[in-house]
Every structure is written in C-alpha cells, then in structure tokens.
C-alpha positions in Angstrom: 5.0 -3.9 14.3 5.9 -2.1 11.4 3.7 0.0 9.7 3.8 -0.4 5.9 1.4 1.1 2.7 3.3 1.2 -0.3 1.5 1.5 -3.9 4.1 1.8 -7.5 2.2 2.8 -10.5 3.8 2.7 -13.5 0.9 4.2 -16.0 -0.6 5.9 -18.8 -2.3 9.0 -18.1 -5.6 8.5 -20.1 -6.8 12.3 -19.1 -5.8 16.1 -18.6 -4.8 16.7 -15.2 -7.4 18.3 -13.1 -5.9 21.1 -11.1 -7.9 23.5 -8.6 -5.9 26.8 -7.8 -6.7 29.8 -5.6 -7.2 32.9 -7.2 -3.4 34.6 -7.3 -2.3 30.8 -8.7 -1.3 28.8 -6.0 -2.1 25.0 -6.2 -4.8 23.8 -4.2 -5.6 20.5 -5.7 -4.7 18.1 -8.2 -5.9 15.0 -9.4 -4.8 12.4 -12.6 -6.3 9.2 -13.9 -3.4 6.4 -14.0 -3.7 3.3 -16.8 -1.7 0.3 -15.2 -1.3 -3.3 -16.5 -1.7 -6.4 -14.4 1.6 -8.5 -13.7 2.4 -11.9 -14.4 1.8 -13.3 -11.7 -1.5 -15.4 -11.7 -4.1 -15.6 -8.2 -4.3 -19.4 -7.0 -7.9 -20.9 -7.8 -7.3 -24.5 -8.5 -5.5 -24.4 -12.1 -9.1 -23.3 -13.0 -10.3 -20.3 -15.0 -12.3 -18.1 -13.0 -14.7 -15.0 -13.8 -13.8 -13.2 -11.0 -10.2 -13.7 -11.0 -9.1 -12.1 -14.2 -6.7 -9.3 -13.3 -7.1 -6.5 -15.9 -5.7 -2.8 -16.8 -7.1 -0.7 -14.1 -7.1 3.1 -14.4 -6.5 4.5 -10.6 -7.1 7.5 -9.5 -4.6 9.8 -7.7 -4.9 13.1 -6.0 -2.8 15.3 -3.7 -2.8 18.7 -2.0 1.1 19.0 -2.4 2.0 21.6 -4.2 5.1 20.5 -5.7 3.5 17.3 -7.0 0.3 19.6 -8.3 3.2 21.1 -10.6 4.4 18.1 -12.1 0.5 17.1 -12.7 0.1 20.3 -14.4 2.8 19.6 -16.8 1.1 16.1 -17.8 -0.7 15.6 -20.9 -2.7 12.5 -22.4 -0.1 10.2 -23.4 2.6 10.7 -20.8 3.9 8.2 -18.5 4.8 8.6 -15.3 6.4 6.6 -12.0 4.3 7.5 -8.7 5.1 6.0 -5.4 2.5 6.5 -2.8 0.2 5.2 -0.3 -3.4 4.3 -0.6 -6.0 6.5 1.3 -9.8 6.2 2.0 -11.5 9.5 3.0 -15.6 9.3 4.2 -17.8 11.3 2.1 -21.2 12.3 1.5 -22.5 11.2 -2.1 -25.6 13.0 -3.5 -27.7 12.4 -6.6 -30.7 14.2 -7.7 -34.1 12.3 -8.3 -34.9 12.8 -11.9 -38.8 13.2 -11.0 -38.9 15.4 -8.2 -35.4 17.0 -7.4 -34.9 15.5 -4.0 -31.6 15.2 -3.3 -30.4 11.3 -2.5 -28.0 11.1 0.3 -25.4 8.8 1.1 -22.3 8.4 2.8 -19.5 6.5 1.0 -15.5 6.1 1.3 -13.6 7.4 -1.4 -10.2 5.4 -1.9 -7.4 6.9 -4.1 -3.5 6.8 -4.4 -2.0 10.0 -2.4 1.5 10.4 -4.5 4.6 10.8 -2.1 6.7 11.3 -5.3 5.7 11.9 -8.9 7.8 11.6 -11.9 7.4 11.9 -15.8 9.1 8.9 -17.4 7.8 9.3 -21.1 5.8 11.6 -23.0 3.3 12.3 -25.9 2.9 8.7 -26.6 -0.2 7.5 -28.3 -2.7 4.8 -27.3 -1.2 1.8 -28.8 2.3 3.0 -27.8 0.9 3.1 -24.2 -0.4 -0.2 -24.2 3.1 -1.6 -25.4 4.8 0.6 -22.4 2.9 -1.0 -19.5 3.3 -4.5 -21.0 6.9 -4.2 -20.7 7.2 -2.7 -17.5 3.9 -4.5 -16.0 5.6 -6.3 -12.9 6.2 -2.6 -11.6 2.9 -1.1 -13.1 0.8 -1.5 -10.3 2.2 -2.9 -7.2 0.5 -3.1 -3.3 2.8 -3.8 -0.5 0.7 -3.5 2.8 0.8 -4.6 6.5 -2.8 -4.0 7.9 -5.4 -5.1 10.2 -8.5 -7.0 9.8 -11.5 -4.6 11.0 -14.3 -7.4 10.1 -14.5 -11.3 9.3 -14.5 -12.2 6.1 -17.2 -13.0 3.9 -18.0 -13.9 0.8 -19.8 -11.8 -1.6 -19.8 -13.8 -4.9 -19.3 -17.6 -5.9 -19.0 -19.9 -8.8 -18.4 -24.0 -8.5 -14.7 -23.0 -8.3 -13.9 -19.7 -6.8 -15.7 -17.1 -4.6 -14.6 -13.6 -3.7 -13.6 -13.2 -0.2 -13.7 -9.5 1.1 -12.7 -7.6 4.2 -11.8 -4.3 5.4 -8.4 -3.5 6.6 -6.8 -0.9 9.0 -3.6 0.6 7.5 -2.5 3.1 10.0 -1.0 5.9 8.3 3.0 6.5 8.1 2.8 9.8 6.3 1.3 13.1 7.4 -1.4 14.1 5.1 -1.3 18.2 5.2 -4.7 18.8 3.5 -6.6 16.0 5.4 -8.2 15.9 8.6 -4.8 15.9 11.0 -6.7 13.5 13.4 -7.4 10.7 10.7 -4.2 8.4 11.6 -6.0 5.1 9.8 -7.3 4.2 6.2 -9.6 1.6 5.4 -9.8 -0.1 2.2 -11.3 -3.4 1.1 -9.1 -6.2 0.5 -10.5 -9.1 -2.1 -9.5 -12.4 -2.1 -9.6 -15.4 -4.3 -9.1 -19.2 -4.5 -6.8 -20.5 -1.9 -6.5 -17.3 -0.4 -9.7 -16.7 0.3 -10.6 -20.0 1.4 -7.8 -20.0 3.9 -8.6 -16.4 5.2 -12.1 -17.8 5.7 -11.1 -20.1 8.3 -8.4 -18.2 9.8 -8.9 -14.8 9.7 -10.8 -12.5 12.2 -11.1 -9.2 13.5 -7.6 -8.0 14.8 -5.6 -10.8 12.8 -2.7 -9.0 11.3 -1.2 -9.2 7.4 0.9 -9.0 5.6 -0.5 -8.5 1.2 1.6 -8.5 -1.7 -0.6 -7.8 -4.3 -2.4 -5.1 -6.5 -5.0 -2.8 -6.4 -7.8 -2.9 -9.1 -10.5 -0.8 -9.9 -14.0 -1.9 -9.6 -18.0 -0.6 -10.3 -20.4 -2.0 -8.4 -23.7 -3.0 -10.6 -26.5 -0.2 -10.8 -28.3 -0.2 -7.5 -31.8 1.3 -7.0 -32.7 3.2 -3.7 -36.3 4.1 -2.9 -36.0 8.1 -3.2 -35.7 10.1 0.7 -38.9 11.9 -0.5 -41.6 10.1 1.2 -44.1 12.0 -1.5 -42.1 10.3 -4.3 -42.4 6.7 -5.6 -39.3 7.1 -7.8 -36.4 4.5 -7.5 -33.1 6.3 -8.3 -30.5 4.3 -9.8 -27.0 4.8 -8.5 -23.5 3.8 -10.1 -20.6 3.0 -7.8 -17.3 2.4 -7.9 -13.9 1.8 -5.6 -11.0 0.3 -5.5 -10.0 -2.9 -3.8 -6.6 -4.4 -2.8 -6.2 -8.0 -4.3 -3.4 -10.0 -3.1 -1.3 -12.4 -4.9 -0.1 -13.5 -1.1 -1.7 -12.8 1.8 0.8 -13.6 4.9 -0.6 -14.1 8.7 1.8 -11.7 11.1 -0.1 -12.5 14.1 -3.5 -13.5 16.0 -4.8 -15.9 13.3 -6.4 -19.3 13.9 -3.4 -22.5 13.7 -4.1 -25.7 12.7 -4.3 -26.5 16.6 -6.8 -23.7 17.4 -9.1 -24.9 14.1 -9.1 -28.6 15.4 -9.9 -27.5 19.0 -12.6 -25.4 17.4 -14.2 -28.1 15.2 -13.6 -30.6 18.6 -15.3 -27.6 20.7 -18.3 -27.6 18.1 -19.6 -30.8 18.2 -19.4 -30.9 22.2 -16.1 -32.4 23.1 -13.3 -30.4 25.0 -9.7 -31.2 25.3 -8.8 -31.7 28.8 -5.6 -30.0 29.8 -3.9 -33.5 30.6 -4.4 -34.3 27.3 -3.0 -31.0 25.8 0.0 -31.3 28.3 -0.1 -35.4 26.8 -0.3 -33.9 23.0 2.6 -31.1 23.5 4.7 -34.1 25.1 
C-alpha cells in the first residue's frame, strides 16, 4: 500500500520567524506561523448549519531542522506569502506548568503536531493584513490542503454532539515517507487526530475500526482545548492548575475506505448476530448464488 502524507500551505506569515543558531551561526531549528484560508468546499451535514462544521482561517505551525529551509525562513518577515509543501508530523513531548500557589511543576505528557516542510518558497513580500487576507481568499483552494493515507488506531468516538451534527474523532497512524534528520531515527510513524462531521462521521462510526486503512482529502485545522483544571501534583497543595492546550486536527472533505472496513454485508450480519440470529453457511451460499 502506498505511503502518502502531503500538506500544501499557501499562507500569510503572521509573526517573525523563530530561528535557533549555534554560536558559530550554524542553523539548528526554524519555525514560522502561517495563516491559511479555508477552501470553498463544504462538509456534508444534511444541508443544515452546524456550529461544529465551520472551517475558519487557521494559523499552522511549521518547524524544520533543514539548514537550507531555515535560511529561507530567516529571510521572512510578517506580511510575506509563502508556498509550502510538507508532511504532517507528530512528536511526543513533556509539557510543564508551575503551580501559581506552591510553584510545584505540573508535568503532563502530550503530543506536538506540526508541518515539516520539504519545500518552501517566498511568493510575495510585505503585504498588509488586508492584502494578505485578499490574497488567501484568491488562492483558498490551495491555501490549506491535506491528502493522507493512514490506518485507524482506535475505534472512532463521538466527542461532541448537537441535534444535527456530531464530531467523530480517531487517531490515525501514518507511515513516514521522508527521513527527518533532527527527529528520533527510530520514529517511523506519526499519529495525528482526524475530526469528522456529518455523514462522514456517521458512516465512519459504523464502518471503521482499528486496522481500517483510509484515504483522506481534506484540510488541517488549529484547535484549542477548553481550559482544563488539574489538581496540583504537590499533595500538600489544594490548588488547581489552569491548563490551556491546542492541537492540529485533520478535517476531511472526503474519506475513502481502502481496506479492512465493514461492508453493508458485514453490517447486516453483525445486526442479525446482535439479536441472536446466525446466518448458516447454506444461507450464505444461497445469497451469493
């Protein structure tokens, strides 16, 4: 099965690049935040409006350890337009925040999701915010594009729901096609989260399971978690720590099942078995005949 993890960003540089160098000036790491526009395609939610489904302008983090690409990043200024081709990468990290009362560090494991560029070109320079927004609208169909093949890692679950829509999520295992020099050489798989809406979500709940391989044609969206409260890890402190977090999710316009999914026949059989009816081998043969 083909390996595919491609992100295209045509975006507005919203902040100065963050560049790390050695004392001798050698580039170590570069990062930029790129504002992208949503495409004109819509997500299917039975023709009704949904507070979940609206795709918005998204600021996407882009990081690299490639010296040539960092050098290009170092030339960027707020207001420039860039065209980036890259991959969606995840990295396990440890996040720390000190308690406001006792100063004890609250430590929690998390995941950083970002775009690793393979190619980065400066398309325009020095645009105002209004000019940048118009430029992104003009090129919205290539501003934020994700085409990915991956394997579902755990059962799809409903995380939010309204009368007309629900958010269905699952982590996706994506094999790496490119070697990332600054990353752990043993890392060969990334695990971003997929966020489905409408008919896509309803269908995935029925048909997908761990091991289902899918093709996604969609976009990536920056998402903030609601403020979370965690008990201080100092047993003598009764304070709760306010934790703000964020992630990048893959939001499909279209989801195609490639292998190991539940077909209509599988679903019918499972429905009968759930009420204690088994289909005999003879009956199966009759159906197939």
